[in-house]
C-alpha positions as CSV (number, residue, x, y, z in Angstrom):
1,M,-36.1,14.5,161.9
2,G,-39.8,14.6,163.0
3,T,-41.6,11.9,164.9
4,A,-45.0,12.2,163.2
5,A,-47.0,9.1,162.3
6,R,-45.6,7.6,159.2
7,L,-47.4,8.1,155.9
8,E,-47.7,5.6,153.0
9,V,-46.2,7.4,150.0
10,T,-44.3,6.0,147.0
11,V,-42.2,8.3,144.9
12,T,-40.6,7.6,141.5
13,H,-37.9,10.1,140.5
14,I,-38.1,10.4,136.7
15,G,-35.5,13.1,136.3
16,G,-34.9,16.8,137.2
17,P,-38.0,17.9,139.2
18,T,-40.2,15.3,137.6
19,T,-41.6,12.8,140.1
20,L,-44.6,10.5,140.3
21,V,-46.0,10.7,143.8
22,E,-48.5,8.0,144.8
23,F,-50.3,9.0,147.9
24,G,-53.8,8.7,149.4
25,G,-55.0,6.6,146.5
26,A,-53.9,9.4,144.0
27,R,-51.2,9.3,141.3
28,L,-49.8,12.8,141.0
29,L,-47.2,13.8,138.4
30,V,-45.0,16.7,139.4
31,D,-43.4,19.0,136.8
32,P,-43.5,16.8,133.7
33,T,-40.3,16.9,131.6
34,F,-39.9,14.1,129.1
35,D,-38.0,15.7,126.2
36,A,-34.8,14.0,125.0
37,P,-31.5,15.6,126.2
38,G,-29.3,17.8,124.1
39,R,-31.3,20.9,123.4
40,R,-30.6,24.3,124.9
41,Y,-33.7,26.2,126.2
42,S,-34.1,29.9,126.8
43,F,-35.2,30.9,130.3
44,G,-35.6,34.6,129.4
45,W,-33.7,37.7,130.2
46,G,-30.6,36.3,128.3
47,T,-30.4,33.1,130.3
48,S,-30.5,29.6,129.1
49,S,-29.7,26.0,130.0
50,R,-28.9,22.8,128.1
51,K,-30.8,19.5,129.1
52,L,-28.1,17.0,129.8
53,S,-30.1,13.8,130.5
54,G,-33.5,12.4,129.6
55,P,-36.2,10.8,131.7
56,A,-35.5,7.6,133.5
57,V,-38.9,6.3,132.6
58,P,-40.7,7.0,129.3
59,L,-44.0,8.7,129.6
60,E,-45.9,5.9,127.9
61,S,-44.8,3.5,130.7
62,L,-46.2,5.5,133.5
63,G,-49.9,4.9,133.0
64,S,-52.6,7.5,133.9
65,F,-52.5,10.3,136.4
66,D,-55.1,11.9,138.6
67,A,-53.4,15.3,138.4
68,V,-50.3,17.1,137.3
69,L,-48.8,19.4,140.0
70,L,-47.0,22.1,138.1
71,T,-44.8,24.4,140.2
72,H,-44.6,26.8,137.3
73,D,-45.0,26.8,133.5
74,Q,-42.5,29.4,132.4
75,H,-39.2,27.3,132.5
76,A,-38.6,24.3,130.3
77,D,-36.7,22.4,133.1
78,N,-40.1,22.2,134.9
79,L,-42.4,22.0,131.9
80,D,-40.9,21.1,128.5
81,N,-42.5,20.5,125.2
82,S,-43.4,16.8,125.9
83,G,-44.8,17.7,129.3
84,R,-46.9,20.6,127.9
85,D,-48.3,18.2,125.3
86,L,-49.4,15.9,128.2
87,L,-51.4,18.4,130.1
88,P,-54.7,18.4,128.2
89,A,-55.0,14.6,128.8
90,V,-55.0,14.7,132.6
91,P,-58.1,15.5,134.7
92,V,-56.6,18.6,136.3
93,V,-53.4,20.6,136.3
94,V,-52.8,22.3,139.7
95,T,-50.4,25.3,139.4
96,T,-49.9,29.0,140.1
97,V,-52.7,31.5,139.3
98,A,-50.6,33.0,136.5
99,A,-49.9,29.7,134.9
100,A,-53.5,28.7,135.1
101,R,-54.4,31.8,133.2
102,R,-51.9,31.0,130.5
103,L,-52.8,27.3,130.2
104,G,-56.6,27.6,130.5
105,G,-58.7,24.5,130.1
106,N,-58.2,22.0,133.0
107,A,-55.7,24.2,134.9
108,V,-56.6,25.4,138.4
109,G,-54.5,28.2,139.9
110,L,-53.8,28.3,143.6
111,R,-52.6,31.2,145.8
112,P,-50.4,30.3,148.8
113,F,-52.3,28.1,151.3
114,S,-55.4,27.8,149.1
115,S,-56.3,24.2,148.2
116,V,-58.1,21.9,145.8
117,R,-59.2,18.2,146.2
118,V,-57.8,15.5,144.0
119,G,-59.7,12.4,145.0
120,D,-59.1,11.9,148.7
121,V,-56.0,14.1,148.7
122,T,-56.1,17.8,149.5
123,V,-53.4,19.7,147.5
124,I,-52.4,22.9,149.2
125,A,-50.2,25.6,147.6
126,T,-47.2,26.6,149.6
127,P,-45.0,29.7,149.2
128,S,-42.0,29.6,146.8
129,R,-39.7,32.3,145.5
130,H,-37.6,31.3,142.5
131,G,-34.7,33.7,143.2
132,P,-33.8,36.9,145.0
133,A,-36.7,39.3,145.7
134,W,-35.6,41.7,142.9
135,S,-35.9,38.9,140.4
136,V,-39.6,38.0,141.0
137,P,-41.0,40.3,138.3
138,I,-38.6,38.8,135.8
139,V,-38.6,35.1,136.9
140,G,-42.3,34.9,137.6
141,P,-44.3,33.2,140.3
142,T,-43.8,29.6,141.4
143,T,-45.4,27.4,144.0
144,G,-44.8,24.4,146.2
145,F,-47.4,21.8,147.3
146,A,-48.4,20.2,150.5
147,L,-50.5,17.0,150.2
148,R,-52.6,15.6,153.0
149,V,-55.5,13.2,153.5
150,S,-57.1,14.8,156.5
151,E,-56.9,18.1,158.5
152,S,-54.9,16.5,161.3
153,A,-52.6,14.4,159.2
154,P,-49.0,15.1,158.4
155,V,-48.2,16.1,154.8
156,V,-46.0,15.2,151.9
157,W,-44.4,18.5,150.9
158,I,-42.9,19.4,147.5
159,S,-40.9,22.6,147.9
160,G,-40.9,23.7,144.2
161,D,-38.1,25.8,142.8
162,T,-37.3,28.2,145.6
163,V,-34.6,29.9,147.6
164,L,-34.6,30.0,151.4
165,F,-36.8,32.9,152.5
166,P,-39.4,33.6,155.2
167,G,-42.3,32.3,153.1
168,V,-40.8,28.8,152.6
169,L,-39.9,28.7,156.3
170,S,-43.5,29.3,157.2
171,V,-44.3,25.7,156.1
172,A,-42.8,24.7,159.5
173,S,-45.5,26.6,161.4
174,R,-48.4,25.5,159.2
175,F,-47.8,21.7,158.8
176,T,-46.3,18.6,160.3
177,V,-44.2,17.4,157.4
178,D,-43.7,13.7,157.0
179,T,-41.9,13.6,153.6
180,A,-40.1,16.6,152.1
181,I,-39.2,16.5,148.4
182,L,-36.8,19.4,148.0
183,H,-35.8,21.1,144.7
184,L,-32.1,22.0,145.1
185,G,-29.1,22.4,142.8
186,R,-28.0,26.0,143.4
187,V,-29.2,27.4,140.1
188,Q,-27.0,30.3,138.8
189,F,-26.4,32.0,135.5
190,G,-23.3,33.9,134.3
191,L,-25.4,36.9,133.4
192,T,-26.8,37.3,137.0
193,G,-23.5,36.7,138.8
194,P,-23.7,35.4,142.4
195,A,-27.5,35.5,142.5
196,R,-29.0,32.0,143.3
197,F,-32.4,30.8,142.0
198,T,-32.8,27.6,144.0
199,M,-31.5,26.3,147.3
200,T,-28.0,25.1,148.1
201,G,-27.4,22.1,150.3
202,R,-26.7,24.4,153.2
203,D,-30.0,26.2,152.6
204,A,-31.8,22.9,152.5
205,A,-30.1,21.9,155.8
206,A,-31.3,25.1,157.5
207,L,-34.8,24.5,156.1
208,V,-34.9,20.9,157.3
209,S,-33.8,22.0,160.8
210,R,-37.0,24.1,161.0
211,V,-39.4,21.8,159.2
212,R,-38.1,18.6,160.7
213,P,-39.5,16.0,158.3
214,R,-39.2,12.3,158.7
215,V,-37.8,11.8,155.2
216,V,-35.9,14.3,153.0
217,V,-35.7,13.5,149.3
218,P,-33.5,15.8,147.1
219,V,-34.6,16.3,143.5
220,H,-33.9,18.8,140.7
221,Y,-30.2,19.0,141.2
222,E,-29.0,17.2,138.1
223,G,-29.6,16.8,134.3
224,W,-29.3,20.5,133.4
225,S,-26.3,22.8,132.8
226,H,-27.5,25.6,135.1
227,F,-27.1,23.5,138.3
228,H,-24.0,24.2,140.3
229,E,-24.4,21.7,143.2
230,G,-24.8,18.0,142.8
231,R,-25.3,15.1,145.1
232,A,-21.8,15.3,146.7
233,E,-22.2,19.0,147.7
234,I,-25.8,18.5,149.0
235,D,-24.8,15.4,151.0
236,A,-21.9,17.2,152.6
237,A,-24.3,19.8,154.1
238,F,-26.2,17.1,156.1
239,P,-25.3,14.5,158.7
240,A,-24.5,11.1,157.2
241,G,-27.6,9.2,156.2
242,A,-30.0,12.1,156.7
243,L,-31.1,12.2,153.0
244,T,-33.0,9.7,151.0
245,W,-31.5,9.5,147.5
246,L,-33.9,7.9,145.0
247,T,-32.7,5.7,142.1
248,P,-34.1,7.3,139.0
249,G,-37.0,5.2,137.5
250,K,-37.4,3.0,140.6
251,P,-40.6,3.4,142.6
252,T,-39.6,3.8,146.3
253,A,-41.9,3.5,149.3
254,L,-40.8,6.1,151.9
C-alpha cells in the first residue's frame, strides 16, 4: 500500500453502499439507504433485486450531515425511498449532472474531476462506469468522489458503483489515495448473462495495485440479492490482512 501521510478519517458502514464519512471537519453521508429489508426493487430493463438486510444504524441516530454524496439516483440500492426523503433536509447533495437535474433543489451535479467545497473539504467527482460500455445508455451515469483538504494532500476516495475500466484507473495518476472505499460485490442479473455491473475482488485487487492506498475498505457487497461475491471471495483476491473490514454500525478511525 501507499506511504502517504496518514489522514484522520472515521467511517461508519451503515449497510450496502451507505457510509458516514467524517473527514476534515465535515460529516458526509454516502448513498443513503434506510428502508427496511424485504422489498424487491426494479432497476429497469427487466432487472430487479431484493433488499435482504436493513441499516445497521437508524437514520434518526446519526445526527446532522454537511452533505450527501450520491453516486447516482437511479437505483434503489444507492438511494431508496427513505434516503430520497432525507435529501431536502441536508445543505447540499453532490451527485452526477443527470441526477442533479432530476433532483433539483439543493443538488449539485459534477462532471468527472470537477469539484465543490463542503466546509473545508473539496469534493471532486471521479470517473465511474456502472457496467459494460454498451450498458451505459441503459444503466445511466454514476460517479465516485475524492475528498481532500488541500491541493497537496492525499485523498479519501469513494469508488462508487463501477467496473474496472480506464477511467477508474486514472484515479492513480490524478491523486495520492490514503483511504479507498470500494463498491464491490460483482453485480449480475440473469437477463444480462455474464455482464458485470460492479467490480469483483480480482478487479479490486488490480485497481489497488495501481492506486496503492494505505487503507482499502470494501463496501456494497452484501445486503441485496443481486450481489454474487461476498466477503470470502473478495478476501481471497487479496493478500491476508490487506483489507479493512468494518463492523456495520461501528464508527472506525482509519
